[in-house]
Every structure is written in C-alpha cells, then in structure tokens.
N, C-alpha and C positions, 0 to 999 in steps of 0.2 A: 503495500499499499504505500503510495506517495504522499510525502509529509507537504506542508507547505508553510514556510514561515515570512513573516513580514518583520524588517529591520529599520529602524530609521536612522539613518546616519548624517551629524552634521559634519559639513565644509567651512570651516569656521577661517578668518584670517585678516589682516588687513586690505583696505582699499587697493585694486591693480595687482594682486599677489598672483593671481591668473584661476583664483578657484574656479571660475565659468568657464573656462579654458577646459580647465582640467577633466571637470563632468560632462562637457559638449565631447572631448576627444573619447571617454571612457564609455559613456553611455551610446551615443551619436557616430562615434567615428568619424568626427571632424574635427578640421581645426580653422579657426580664423586668427589674426590680430586684431580684430576691429569689435569686438564684444563692447556692449554697451555695459555702464557700470551697471550693477544691480540694485535694485530697491527694496530694500525690506527683505522679502525670502522668496528663493524661485525652487521649482520642485523638480526633478528628474527619476526616473524609475528604472532602475537596473534590474534582469531577470537572472540568474546563476543554477544553473544544473550542478547542485551539490553532490557528486555520488551518483548512487542507482536512484534511493529513494528520498530525495529530500531537492524540493524548490525553494530556493531562498529568492525574496522580492526586497531589493535594496530601494529606500525610499529615501533619496539624496536631497538634502536640503541646503539650498546655496543662499548662506547667511548673508546681507551687503556689510562691507567692510567697514561702513561708521558704524554698524549697529551695538555694538559693544560700550559706546558710548549712551546708548537709550537704555531704555525700560523694557524693551519688547522680546529682548533674547532669554528671559524665563520660560514664556509661552512659547518659543520655538523650539529653546531646546527640550521640551517638556516629553518626556516617555524616548529620548533619545537613548540610543545602548553601545555608540561607537561615535568616533568625532574624527577629522582627518582635519590638522591643523598647519595652514600652507603660509609659508614665506617664502618670499622671493630672494633667492640668494644673490642677485646682485645689488641689494639694497638694505642695507643695514637696519635702517632704521623699522624695518619690519621682521627681524628677526629678533629686534629690541620690543617688538608688540607682542612675542609669541607669549612669555609667561603671563601677561595679562589679559589673554585669549582664554589661556587652560585655567587662571584663577577666575574667571568667567563663567567658563564651564562647570569647573568643579562646586563649586558655590551654588549653582541654580538645579546641577541635576546629577542624580547619584543613580547606583543600582539598588539592590535590598542590602541591608544594612548599612547602607551611607559608603559605600565603596565608590571610587570613582569610575566613570565611564573608562572602555579603553578609548586613546587615545592614542594616534600615529601623527608624528610628525612631516611634513611633506617639506623638502628644501625646492622649491620649483624655478623652474627657469634655469636647469642644471646643463641644459647644453650651450649655455653663457659663460658658466662660470664652472672651477670645479671644486666639488663638496668637500670640507675639512671634515674628516671622516671622526679623525680622533676626538675634535672638537665635540662634535655632534653625538659621539657615543655616549661620553661622560655628562653633555646635557641632558640625553633622553634618561640616563639613571636617575642624575639627580632630583630631576622635575615631573617624573611618576608616567613618561611617555613610554607606550610599550616598544616602540623601535622608531626608525626613521628610515626614509628612501631620498632619495636623490631625483625628482620629477622632472620631466619636461613633454608640454601638453603637444610643444609646437613637434617634437620627435618622435611621440608614443613611447618614451622611457618610462618604465618604472609604476605606470600608474596603475596596470591590472594588478600586477605583484603587488603595489602596496594594498590595496582595496582587499583583495583575497587576504592576505596576510592580517589586518583588521579583523577581515569576518572569522577566521579563523578564532582569533581571540575573543570573538562575541561568542560564540560557538560553544567555546570551552569555557564558558563564564556559566558556571551551572544552575546560579540563582539568576541570572539576569532574566527580564521578562521576554521569554518565546511567543509570539501572540500568531497564532493561524489565522488565516484569511480566507476566504473565498479569492479567487482567482480573477483580477479585474477584466474587464473585457477586452482592453488594449494594453500591450506586451510594447515598448518602446524598443527593447533590446535584449538580446539574450545570447549566452553560447554556452555549449552542452559539453559536459562530460569532461570537465576541468580538474587538474590534479591539484590535491591538496600541497603546497610548499608549506616548510617549517624554515622559518628567518629566525634571525634573530638580530638585537640593535646592531652586530659589528659587523653583519652582512648585507645590511638593508641599500648600502650605496653601489651603484656599478658605474 
C-alpha cells in the first residue's frame, strides 16, 4: 500500500540571495536571471517517489527576504517541518543575516517537545565563488544546522542533493508531524525511484 506524506518546507534568507531561482530550478527545471522579488510568500509543490511505497509532497514556501522584519513570519512558519536557509556567497551581508533568520525560525516554530526543525544552509551562487568549507562546517556545528551545500540555481548544482538531505532528516525525525493528505489534482513536478543519499556536513560542498 502506498503512503503519501505532505511536508511543509520553508525557504528563507535575505532579499536577492536566489530563493526563488532555487525553487524554480528544483520544481520547474528552469532558470532566469530576471525574477521579480517575492512579496510576502509564494508556494511551489514538488512530488518525490521515495522508495517503492512512499510519495512525498513537498510544499515549498518561498518567504520574501524582507519578511524577517515583519510580524507575519510566525504565520508563514506554522506547521513547517524543515527549512532551507539561503545566503549569497558573493555578498557577505547575506551570510551575516543567516543567524538572524535561524533565530527567528527557532523562536517561532518547533517540533514536538520544543526541538528545532531541521535546517540546511545553502551557500548559493557557488558558480561565482569558492565555498570556504572548513568555515561553514564549523558554522553548521555551532549554530544548529544539520549540514550545508554550495548551490547554484544557474548551474543546477546540489539543489536536489540538499533537498533530499533535508527530507531524509525529516523522515528520520520520528516525532515530527507526518501528515497524510489526499493527492492534489495538479502535480507540478516529480521524479521517480530516487535513491537516498547519506551526506554529512563535511561532505556537502562540491
């Protein structure tokens, strides 16, 4: 019997770091350098066939970069079970903001017993610079990220890997809220029979 799970995953980070580009590449397999800035929140759906009997529907919430300064993030974050926190590797200020986003996230949404939801750090626009792996390894360990990936929406680098890494942690979180839903009438994207990948923080960058 096939089981269907719905996971709400947040994609957060400062304005212009490439959140929308990452989601468009992941869900629709397209890239453009001319996306308009997200206002408020946008949504996308990705369908994963996980093994032989589990279908995972990822509801990706693209949170506008300026929303951390408002009061709506508590509403947007509600019932999320994982997050991708994005910064632009070519703009130091966006990395400086990562902990503010993580603190905002941890203060407004938790799993059962108050545990933080799993969060993966994405060093985006990696096609334009070289990731500093030792620095980010330590940063992940010290600040509660489960791992990090150097990503590029332009080159389609590590986006699927990062998302699968996050989903694997969500599934392994036995007490995270797994919610079954009827399949939606419209499936935006999907791929079948993907293989689980076991990665850790020290091997996320390529």
